[in-house]
FIFI-664364 format. One line per 8 residues: number of its first residue (from 0); for each residue x, y, z of N, C-alpha, C. Coordinates in steps of 0.1 Angstrom, whole numbers. Layout:
# residues N
NUM) X:Y:Z:X:Y:Z:X:Y:Z  ...;
//
This chain:
# residues 273
0) 254:-13:307:242:-18:313:238:-31:307  238:-42:316:236:-55:311:224:-62:318  218:-56:328:207:-63:335:195:-64:325  189:-76:324:178:-78:315:167:-69:317  163:-67:329:151:-58:332:154:-44:328  167:-39:330:170:-26:325:170:-25:310  175:-35:303:174:-35:289:160:-36:283  152:-44:290:137:-44:286:131:-31:287;
8) 135:-23:297:129:-10:299:134:-1:288  147:-2:284:152:6:273:144:3:260  141:-9:257:133:-12:245:119:-6:246  113:-8:257:99:-3:259:99:12:258  108:19:265:108:34:264:110:39:250  119:32:243:123:37:229:111:35:220  104:24:221:92:21:213:81:31:216  79:35:229:69:45:232:73:58:226;
16) 86:62:227:90:75:221:88:75:206  90:63:199:87:62:185:73:65:182  64:60:190:49:62:188:46:77:190  52:83:201:50:96:204:54:106:193  64:102:186:68:111:175:57:113:164  48:104:162:37:105:153:27:115:159  27:117:172:18:127:178:21:141:174  33:143:167:36:157:161:29:159:148;
24) 23:149:142:16:151:129:4:161:131  1:169:121:-11:178:122:-23:170:126  -30:175:136:-43:169:141:-41:157:150  -29:153:152:-27:141:160:-26:145:175  -28:134:184:-28:136:198:-18:126:204  -9:130:213:-1:121:221:-5:123:235  -11:113:241:-16:114:255:-7:107:264  0:113:273:10:107:282:7:110:296;
32) -6:109:300:-10:111:313:-15:98:319  -10:94:331:-14:82:338:-30:81:338  -35:69:336:-28:56:338:-23:50:324  -24:57:313:-19:51:301:-14:62:291  -5:57:282:0:66:271:-7:61:258  -12:70:250:-18:65:237:-16:76:227  -16:71:214:-15:79:202:-28:78:194  -32:90:190:-44:91:181:-41:101:170;
40) -39:96:158:-36:104:147:-49:107:139  -59:98:140:-71:100:132:-70:93:119  -58:88:115:-56:81:103:-63:67:105  -71:63:95:-78:50:97:-70:38:95  -58:37:100:-50:25:100:-44:23:113  -45:11:118:-41:7:132:-27:11:135  -18:11:126:-4:14:128:-2:28:134  -11:37:131:-10:51:135:-19:55:147;
48) -24:45:154:-32:48:166:-29:36:175  -29:39:188:-27:28:197:-24:32:212  -26:22:220:-22:23:234:-8:18:236  1:25:241:15:21:241:20:17:255  13:21:265:16:17:279:4:19:288  2:10:297:-10:12:306:-6:6:320  -10:13:330:-8:8:344:-21:9:351  -29:-1:351:-43:-1:356:-44:-8:369;
56) -53:-3:378:-56:-9:390:-63:-22:388  -59:-33:394:-66:-46:391:-81:-46:393  -86:-38:402:-100:-38:404:-108:-28:395  -100:-22:386:-106:-12:377:-103:-15:362  -98:-27:360:-94:-31:346:-104:-28:336  -116:-33:337:-126:-31:327:-130:-17:324  -131:-9:335:-135:5:333:-124:13:327  -111:9:330:-100:17:325:-97:13:311;
64) -99:0:307:-98:-4:293:-108:3:285  -120:3:289:-131:10:282:-127:25:280  -122:31:290:-119:46:289:-107:48:279  -98:38:279:-86:40:270:-91:38:256  -101:30:253:-105:27:239:-115:38:235  -120:46:244:-131:55:240:-126:65:229  -114:71:230:-109:80:219:-109:74:205  -105:61:204:-105:55:191:-119:52:186;
72) -128:48:195:-142:46:192:-148:59:187  -145:70:194:-151:82:190:-147:87:177  -134:84:173:-129:88:159:-132:77:149  -137:65:153:-140:54:144:-127:49:137  -116:48:145:-104:43:139:-99:30:146  -92:21:139:-86:10:145:-74:14:153  -69:5:162:-58:9:170:-51:-4:175  -38:-3:177:-30:-14:183:-28:-11:198;
80) -29:-22:206:-26:-21:220:-13:-29:223  -3:-23:227:10:-29:230:12:-32:244  17:-43:248:22:-47:261:37:-49:260  45:-40:266:59:-40:263:67:-50:272  79:-52:268:87:-62:275:90:-59:290  89:-46:294:91:-43:308:79:-43:316  67:-43:309:54:-43:316:45:-52:309  47:-66:310:39:-75:303:24:-76:307;
88) 21:-73:320:7:-71:324:-2:-83:320  1:-95:325:-7:-107:321:-22:-105:324  -26:-99:335:-40:-97:338:-47:-88:328  -39:-77:323:-45:-69:313:-46:-76:300  -36:-84:296:-36:-92:284:-48:-101:284  -51:-107:295:-63:-116:296:-76:-109:295  -76:-96:299:-89:-89:299:-92:-82:286  -82:-80:277:-84:-73:265:-94:-79:255;
96) -94:-93:253:-103:-99:244:-118:-96:247  -121:-95:260:-135:-93:264:-140:-79:259  -130:-70:256:-134:-57:250:-133:-56:235  -132:-68:229:-132:-68:214:-119:-68:208  -108:-68:216:-95:-68:209:-91:-83:206  -83:-84:195:-78:-97:191:-63:-97:193  -57:-108:197:-43:-109:198:-37:-111:184  -28:-102:181:-22:-102:167:-8:-109:167;
104) 1:-106:176:14:-112:175:21:-110:188  31:-119:190:41:-117:201:55:-117:194  63:-106:196:76:-105:190:87:-104:201  98:-111:198:110:-109:207:114:-94:207  117:-89:219:123:-76:221:138:-78:222  146:-71:214:160:-74:213:168:-61:214  180:-63:220:189:-52:222:203:-55:217  210:-45:212:224:-47:208:232:-36:214;
112) 243:-39:220:253:-29:225:262:-25:214  260:-12:209:267:-8:197:282:-6:200  286:-5:212:300:-3:215:308:-16:213  301:-28:215:307:-41:213:303:-48:200  295:-41:192:291:-48:180:303:-49:170  305:-61:165:316:-63:156:310:-62:141  314:-51:135:308:-48:122:317:-55:111  313:-66:107:321:-74:97:313:-79:85;
120) 300:-74:84:291:-79:73:295:-71:60  298:-79:50:301:-72:37:288:-67:31  290:-56:24:278:-50:16:278:-56:2  266:-60:-2:264:-64:-16:270:-54:-25  278:-57:-35:285:-48:-43:276:-38:-51  264:-43:-55:255:-35:-63:244:-28:-55  245:-29:-42:235:-22:-34:239:-8:-30  230:1:-33:232:15:-29:222:19:-18;
128) 227:24:-7:218:28:4:218:43:6  206:48:7:205:63:8:195:67:18  196:79:24:187:84:33:176:91:25  164:89:29:152:95:22:151:109:26  152:118:17:151:133:20:142:140:10  135:133:2:126:140:-8:112:132:-8  102:139:-13:89:132:-14:90:121:-24  97:122:-35:98:111:-45:105:99:-38;
136) 115:101:-31:122:90:-24:113:83:-14  105:92:-7:95:86:3:85:78:-4  80:82:-16:71:73:-23:77:60:-26  90:60:-30:97:47:-33:98:39:-20  101:45:-9:102:38:4:88:32:7  77:39:6:64:33:9:61:22:0  65:22:-13:61:11:-22:70:-1:-19  82:0:-14:89:-11:-10:83:-17:3;
144) 80:-9:13:75:-13:25:61:-20:23  53:-15:15:40:-21:12:39:-27:-2  50:-36:-4:51:-41:-18:40:-50:-23  32:-57:-14:22:-65:-20:12:-57:-28  8:-61:-40:-1:-54:-48:-15:-53:-42  -18:-62:-32:-31:-62:-25:-33:-50:-16  -22:-43:-13:-24:-32:-4:-31:-21:-12  -43:-16:-8:-50:-6:-16:-43:7:-18;
152) -45:14:-29:-38:26:-32:-41:37:-21  -54:36:-16:-57:46:-6:-49:44:7  -46:32:10:-38:29:22:-24:34:20  -18:31:8:-5:36:5:-4:51:6  -15:58:1:-15:73:2:-16:78:16  -23:71:25:-24:75:38:-10:73:45  -4:62:43:9:60:49:20:69:44  19:72:31:28:82:26:26:96:33;
160) 14:100:34:11:113:40:16:113:55  15:102:62:19:102:76:34:102:76  41:94:69:56:93:69:62:106:64  58:111:53:63:123:47:59:135:56  48:134:63:44:145:71:53:148:83  62:139:86:72:141:97:84:150:92  85:151:79:95:160:73:108:153:71  118:161:66:131:156:62:142:165:69;
168) 139:171:80:150:179:86:162:171:90  174:176:88:186:168:91:186:162:105  181:169:115:182:165:128:169:158:133  161:153:123:148:147:127:151:134:135  142:130:144:145:118:151:142:105:143  133:106:133:130:94:125:136:96:111  144:86:107:150:86:94:146:74:86  143:75:74:139:64:65:151:61:56;
176) 154:49:54:165:44:46:160:36:35  166:38:23:161:31:11:173:24:5  171:12:0:182:4:-6:178:2:-21  187:4:-30:185:3:-45:195:-6:-51  190:-14:-61:198:-22:-69:196:-17:-84  207:-13:-90:207:-8:-104:196:3:-105  195:11:-94:185:22:-95:171:18:-91  169:6:-88:155:1:-85:154:0:-70;
184) 144:6:-63:142:5:-49:138:-9:-45  145:-16:-37:143:-30:-33:142:-32:-18  146:-23:-10:147:-25:4:145:-12:12  140:-14:24:138:-2:33:140:-5:47  142:6:55:143:4:70:141:18:76  139:18:89:137:31:96:147:31:108  152:43:111:161:45:123:154:56:131  150:53:143:145:63:152:155:65:163;
192) 157:78:167:167:82:177:160:88:188  163:83:200:157:89:212:166:86:224  170:96:232:178:94:244:190:85:243  197:87:232:209:79:230:207:65:225  195:61:221:191:48:217:186:48:203  190:38:195:185:36:181:175:26:181  163:29:176:153:19:174:152:16:159  153:3:155:153:-2:142:139:-7:138;
200) 133:-2:128:120:-6:124:119:-9:109  110:-18:106:106:-21:92:118:-24:82  126:-33:86:136:-38:76:129:-47:67  127:-43:54:119:-50:44:127:-51:32  127:-63:26:134:-66:13:123:-71:3  123:-65:-9:114:-70:-19:116:-85:-22  104:-91:-23:104:-106:-25:113:-111:-36  115:-103:-47:123:-107:-58:138:-108:-56;
208) 143:-101:-45:157:-101:-43:161:-106:-29  153:-114:-23:156:-119:-10:166:-130:-11  172:-133:1:183:-143:2:196:-139:-5  198:-126:-6:210:-121:-12:218:-113:-2  214:-113:11:221:-105:21:217:-91:22  206:-87:15:202:-73:15:196:-69:28  188:-77:34:182:-74:47:192:-72:57  202:-81:57:213:-79:67:221:-66:64;
216) 223:-64:52:231:-51:48:223:-39:52  210:-39:51:202:-27:54:203:-25:70  202:-36:77:202:-36:92:216:-30:96  226:-35:90:240:-30:93:242:-15:90  235:-11:79:236:3:75:230:12:86  218:7:91:212:15:102:221:15:114  227:4:117:235:3:129:247:12:128  253:12:116:264:21:114:260:36:115;
224) 249:39:110:244:53:112:242:56:127  236:46:134:234:48:148:247:50:156  257:42:153:270:43:159:277:56:156  275:61:143:281:74:139:275:85:147  262:84:151:256:94:158:259:94:173  267:84:177:271:83:191:261:76:200  252:68:194:242:61:202:248:49:209  242:45:220:248:34:228:243:21:225;
232) 230:20:222:223:7:220:214:8:208  211:-3:202:201:-5:192:190:-14:197  178:-11:195:167:-20:199:157:-23:188  150:-34:189:140:-37:178:131:-48:184  120:-50:176:112:-63:178:114:-70:165  115:-84:167:119:-92:155:107:-100:150  106:-100:137:97:-110:130:103:-124:130  96:-134:127:102:-147:126:113:-147:115;
240) 111:-140:104:121:-140:94:134:-133:98  132:-122:105:143:-114:109:151:-118:121  145:-126:130:151:-130:142:165:-137:140  166:-147:131:180:-152:130:190:-143:125  186:-133:117:196:-123:112:200:-114:124  191:-110:133:195:-102:144:203:-109:154  200:-122:156:208:-130:165:223:-131:160  224:-133:147:238:-134:142:245:-121:143;
248) 238:-110:143:245:-97:144:248:-93:159  243:-101:168:246:-99:182:235:-94:191  223:-92:185:212:-88:193:208:-98:204  204:-94:215:201:-102:226:186:-100:230  179:-111:232:165:-111:235:163:-108:250  155:-98:253:153:-93:267:138:-94:271  130:-99:263:116:-100:266:107:-101:254  94:-99:256:84:-100:245:75:-88:244;
256) 72:-84:232:62:-73:231:50:-80:225  39:-78:231:26:-84:227:18:-73:220  11:-77:210:2:-67:203:-12:-72:201  -21:-64:204:-35:-67:203:-41:-56:193  -52:-60:186:-58:-51:176:-72:-48:181  -75:-35:181:-89:-30:183:-95:-25:170  -106:-30:166:-114:-26:155:-126:-18:159  -129:-7:154:-141:1:157:-153:-7:152;
264) -165:-4:157:-177:-12:153:-179:-13:137  -176:-2:130:-178:-2:116:-165:0:109  -156:-10:109:-143:-9:105:-142:-11:90  -134:-3:83:-130:-4:69:-118:-12:68  -114:-16:55:-102:-23:53:-90:-13:55  -81:-16:65:-70:-7:68:-58:-15:70  -46:-8:70:-34:-15:72:-33:-18:87  -29:-30:90:-28:-35:103:-41:-38:110;
272) -52:-39:102:-65:-42:107:-71:-54:100;
//
């Protein structure tokens, strides 16, 4: 499958499935009824709540945006509103700021055909990569992901509860990967599996060990896991720092994912808000 529109749809569908997985957390809701799909966990961090897809009638935009935001307002939690590469919805994007949302970022949506990927990246000799399957390892993963000391302890605790709450079953769709140097956790990544597609998330390297090829090695480790599982494509959205790495690995840009942030009227300091 090489058509750009089809590949953009693969990215969007995979990212929506990733969000839906958090709807399995205790007390969470995954709403997949037209005209929009949304996730509400009740966790007061925007990364764990959001609108993932919307198809609104042009003459009802304002009313339908307000209705989509109502669950988050009722629970007093921030949320992200994503416009995927297959459904950019420029009219919707233009209407969101009037409802109090702020534009956060635009990221390239990228796809790699795992069947044609040439795996030739050497692994740093002192890097050990392991699958997270215990609470202790998950705490290490969280601390790498949220390495700035400015991230409050209560935010770390909430993120740990959410990620660990998905469990460590061998066949789980979401896998957390940890990289260690001399026993010290220094890198992390996620692999999400859905419908034969691998979604790569949160490839992060600690600032102390950057520019040593560790981020590339972590990405390749995820891709190897995906190929071993028989998956056909890998998808991701790229940060400015990660984009050249993914390009070198053979990822192809197929569109843009836009992100907007909703803050409830009395917002506290949260991750992603």
